[in-house]
C-alpha positions, 0 to 999 in steps of 0.5 A: 500500500502506497500513498504518494503526496505531491504539490507542495512548494513555496508560495507567498501569503495569500496564494494558493496551492493544490496538493495531490495524493495518489493511492496504490496497492489498495482500493481506498474508494470505500474508506475515508481519506485525510490530510494532516500536517506537522509544522516545525517543532509541533505535533502532527495535526488534523487538517481535513478528511473526506468520506467515500461519499464526499462528506468533508470535515475540516480543522477550524484553522483551515475551514473556509480556505481549504477544500478536500476532494477525491476522485474514487475512480482514480484513487486520488485525493486532493487538498486545494489550499487558498488564502494561505497564511504563514502559519500553514507552513508545514509538511503535509501528509495524506492518510487513509483509514485502515479501520474505522477511525484509525488512519493506518496508511500514510504517505511520505509528506510534501512540504508547504512553505508560506512566506510572509 
């Protein structure tokens, strides 16, 4: 099972980035997928999640700015990040649930750097 995240980079505050996560080795279409992030010196935190049917959940810090989506046929998950802030700087990880409520599959992370 592999999750490959991509799309990170350097962006100015107020800008946008779109992260992608490609899943292989397992069909994730029936399972919730999520994005997490870890900023320097901080613990990893939840960012957003999407169920197989498209229902979404967001951390309060990104609500209204980030949009999570998925393409079940392509086994892809996306995170559209708008109005980026300096505090969004972090390594972003995509993850898939291996059992209800447990994210057991993790990608390698992609770095997002927001310059102020």
